[in-house]
LOBA-208962 format. One record per residue: residue in one letter; x, y, z of N, C-alpha, C in turn. Coordinates in steps of 0.2 Angstrom, whole numbers, plus 5000, padded with zeros to 4 digits. Atoms other than C-alpha are relative to their C-alpha. Example, Ala and Ser with C-alpha at 12.3 -4.5 7.8 and 13.67 -1.06 7.14 Angstrom:
BEGIN
A500449945000506249785039500450065000/S499649944999506849955036499650055003/
END
This chain:
BEGIN
M500449945002500050014999500450045001/P499649944999500750174996500050045006/K499849954996501250305008500250064998/F500049925003501050505005500450045007/L499849954995502150625015499750065003/L500149935000501450775022500650045006/I499549964998502750915028499650055002/G500549964999501851025039500350035008/G499749964994501951115057500050074999/T499949935002501851265047499250045001/A500050024991500851305060499649955000/P500350044997500351175069499249995000/A500950005000498351215069499949994992/S500150015007498351225050500049944998/T499950075002499251055048499349955003/G500650054998497750985059499350004995/D500549995005496551055046500249974994/Y499950035007497450975032499949925001/Y500150074999497450805040499250005001/N500750004999495550835045499649994992/M500349985007495050895026500149924997/I499850055004496150745019499549945002/D500350084998495250605029499250014998/K500850015003493450675025500050004992/I500050015008493950685006500149944999/V499850095001494650495007499449975000/K500650044997492950435015499550034993/Q500549995005491950545002500149954994/K499750025007493050464987499749925001/Q499950085000493150284994499449975005/G500550024995491750265008500149965005/G500050044995491550175022500650035004/N499449994995493150185034500750014997/H499349995004494450215021500450065002/S499649934998495850345026500749984996/L499449995004497550395017500549975005/R499550024996499150295024500450074998/M499749955001500150435027500650025004/A499549994995501750495036500150095001/L499849924998501850675045500650025003/E499549964996503250775049499850074999/S500249944997502750925059500750055004/L499549964997504151055061500050045005/E500249974994504351165075500250074997/F500249945003503551335069500550065002/H499649944997504551455079500750014998/C499450015004506151405070499850014994/I500350005007505251395053499950095000/E500149925001504651595055500550025001/Q499649964998506051655062500550004994/L499950005007506851585045499950064995/I500349955005505751655034500150075002/E500049935001505851825042500650024999/S499449995002507751815042500250004992/H500250025008507451775024500649944999/D499650045001508751625027499849944997/I500350075004508251505014500549964998/D499550075000509751405013499849955004/A500250044994509451355031499349974999/L500650025000507651345027500049934996/Y500050055008507951225011500449935005/Q499750074996509151105022499549975005/I500550054996507851055036499549964994/Y500250035003506751025021500349924995/A499750055004507950925010500349955004/E499750064995508550825025499349955001/I500750054998506650765029499949964994/L500150025006506550725011500549934998/Q499550045003508050625008499949945005/S500150054996507650515023499249964997/Y500650045002505950465015500149984993/R499950015004506750434999500049924999/G500250075001506050264991499449975003/T500550004995504650255005499350034997/I500549965000503450364998499850024992/C500350005007502350394982499950084999/G500149925002502350594984499850025008/Y499949954994502450734996499750064999/A500249945002501650894999500250045007/L499849944995502151065008499550025002/L500749984996500751115019500150085000/S499849925000501051305016500150034993/N499749985005500951415001500650035000/T499249964999502451525008500649944999/I499450065001503551365010500049984993/N500050005006502951314993500250044995/A499749935004503451494985500749995001/L499350004997505051474994500649954997/L499650065000505651304992499849954993/G500350055003504651214980500349984993/Q499750025005505451214964500849985001/R499450024998507151194973500149935001/L500050074997506651044980499949954994/C500350055005505750964964500849994997/K499450005004507550994956500549955003/E499650054997508450914969499849915003/F500250074998507350764972499549984995/P500550015005506650734955499749935000/D500350074999506250544960499450025004/L500749984995504850624973499750044997/E500649965003503250684967499950055006/L500349974995502750854976499350014996/V500749965001501050894975499950055001/G500049944998500951074975499250044999/I500649955000499651214978499650034993/S500149955005499751324964499649974995/D500450035006499251204949499349975000/P500650055000497751104956499550075002/T500349924998497151314962499750034992/V500049965005497351364946499549964995/A500550055002496451204938499150025001/R500649984998495051254948499850064997/I500249935003494951444944499850014993/Q500150015006494951394925499449965000/K500650064999493551254930499450075001/M500649944996492451424938500150054994/R500049935004492951534923500250045002/V499749944996493751664933500650024997/S499649985004494951764924500450065005/R499749964997495451904937500049985008/I499950044993495951844956500350055005/A499549964994496551934972500349935003/F499650044995497851834981500050035007/L500049974994497651845000500649955004/G499650064997499151765010500650055003/T499649974998500651805018500350054996/S499649955005501951945011500649974997/V499450065005503251805006499749984994/A500450045005501951724996499850064994/A500349955002501151884990500650024994/N499249985003503051924982500349954997/S499750075003503351764975499950014993/P500150015008503651754956500049924999/E499950075001503851574957499149985002/L500650014998502051564966499550034995/L500249965005501351684953499849974992/E499950025005502051594938499449964997/P500750035004500651474935499450034999/Y500849985001499151584937500250054994/V499949965006500151704923499949964993/E500250035006500251564912499449964997/A500750035003498651514913499550044998/G500449935002498151694908499550035005/I500349994995497451724925500450075002/E499849954997497551914930500149995008/V500050014993498151924948500250075005/F499949934997498152064960500049995009/Y499849994992498652104979499850055003/P499949934995498252214994500450064998/N499649955001498952374993500549985007/Y499450004996500552405004499749985008/N500249984992499752465021499349945000/D500450054998498252315019500449944999/Q499650064999499552175016500449995007/S499550004992500752225031499449985004/W500650014995498952225040500149924999/L500250085002498452045033500649965003/N499350054998500351965035499850015008/D500049984993500252045054499449965004/L500550044999498551955055500149935001/I499950065004499051795047500649965008/F499550014996500651785061500050025007/Q499949974991500251885077499349985003/R500650014995498451835079499749934998/L500250065002497851685068500349944999/T499650044998499251585069500049965008/P500050024992499451575088499349965002/G500750024999497551515088499550055002/Y500449944998496851685093499250014995/P500549995006495051695085499950074998/P500149945000494651845074499650035004/T500549964997493851995081499450024996/A500649985003492152075075500650064996/G499749965005493352215068500549974995/E499650025005494552115059499649964995/E500550025004493252015051499850054995/S500149955004492552175045500650034994/R499449985004494352245039499949944993/F499950045006494452085030499550004994/Y500450005004493052085021499950074996/D499749935004493152275017500550004994/L499350015005494852225008499849954994/I500250045006493952094997499650054995/E500549945005492652244992500450044997/S499449945005494152364988500249974995/L499550015005495152244979499549984993/Q500550015005493352214969499950064995/A500249935004492952384966500750034997/H499449975004494852434961500249964993/H499750025005495352294950499449934997/D500450055003493652204946500149935000/I500050084998494052024953499349974999/T500650054997492851894952500049955002/G499950054994493651774965500850025003/F499449984996494951784977500349945002/V499550074998496351654983499950015008/L499950014992496351615003500749954999/G499350055001498351565000500350005005/C499650034994498651545018499549955005/T500450074997497751385029499750055006/E500149974992497551515044499550054997/L500349955001496551635034499049974998/R500650035001495151505033499550015007/K500349994992494751555053499650064998/I500549944999494151725047499650004992/C500450015007493251675030499849914999/T500250075000492451515033499549984994/E500450025006491451435017499350035004/D500749994997489851455029500050075000/E500149934998490151625035500050064993/Y500049975007490651695016499349994996/A500650005003489051625009499550055003/E500349964997488251735022500250085000/M499749924999489351895021499550044996/K500449955002488452045018500450064995/Y499649955005488752195005500250045003/D500049964996488552305017500249985009/L499650034993489552255034499650025005/H500449994994488352345045499349985000/L500550045001486852265038500049925000/R499950075002487552095039499449955002/K500450044998486252025050499350004996/T501050005003484552085041500149974990/K500150025006485152075023500649964995/S499550045004486051945010500150044995/L499849965007487051984996499549984994/T500550025004485651904985499550064999/E500349954998484552034993500150064998/L499749935001485752174989500150004992/G499750005008486052124970500850004999/Y499350005000487852104975500349944996/N499750065001488851994965500849995002/A499650024994490051914978500649954996/P499450055004491851854969500049935005/I500050064996492151674972500649985004/R499650014995492951604986500549934999/F499550065003494451484981500549985008/D499750024995495151394996500649955000/T499550065002496851314993500149945004/T499850074995496951195009499549954997/A500350045003495351125003500149974992/I499850035005495751114986500849954998/H499450034998497651064990499849925002/S500150074997496950925000499849954996/E500350055006495950854986500549974996/A499650025005497350844974500449945004/I499750054996498350754987499649945000/V500550075001496950624990500049974991/D500050025005496850614971500649964997/H499250025003498750584968500049945004/Y500050074996498550444982499749954998/L500650055003497050354974500349974994/K499650035005498050344958500649955002/H499450074998499650244967499749955003/L500350044996498250154976500049934997/T500050065003498249954971499649975005/K500350034996496949844978500449945003/P499750064998497449724991499849935000/V500350085003497549544987499749965006/
END
């Protein structure tokens, strides 16, 4: 039976979200009590965060390279459970470990965006991810226009991710309002028809259920729906959900029936 490697802990709570979502998708696709046979390498996030902040990419790379080296010949594929890590290390790891299949985040996300016929999206994530040409490349190649928050909004979003959501603090009403104001602003200025949650932690502030009930006028959120206000909300693309499904599909392709 094949085994899949998840490299996470970036951050720990988001790794738990991945695990639960993968398990849910496997059961939806396979039925019964099926589950995905996986190995999980959960990293010490404080160390990873410091290396990202200091932009010590070589040291960061060595951590991930040592992990992959130890699993060579034992796994059918692996995933980096972070848009930021994929942006910083994905291409380099693929070149160094061509025999190991990386299930990335950008390609399945781009495929989902194309399936929904969306051509203008906003990318919401960490500042590192937002400034990564490697992460942007698959979108550009697919003819998708990508827009980002302005400098002040991106700085606020980055702080929200690392200082509030990553440690596990629930978003405040003010933070939720500013986040939805940010989406409205991006739609007003760039005519976006979709936005990408490019960080697992952002699912805490923009859940699928809550976004479905989001109100155009935030002061009327409890009384009027988007449909009643005639507001054409941009489509929400959750990279955690999309990536999890891609991981499961990759695993099932390698799965053989037991004798």
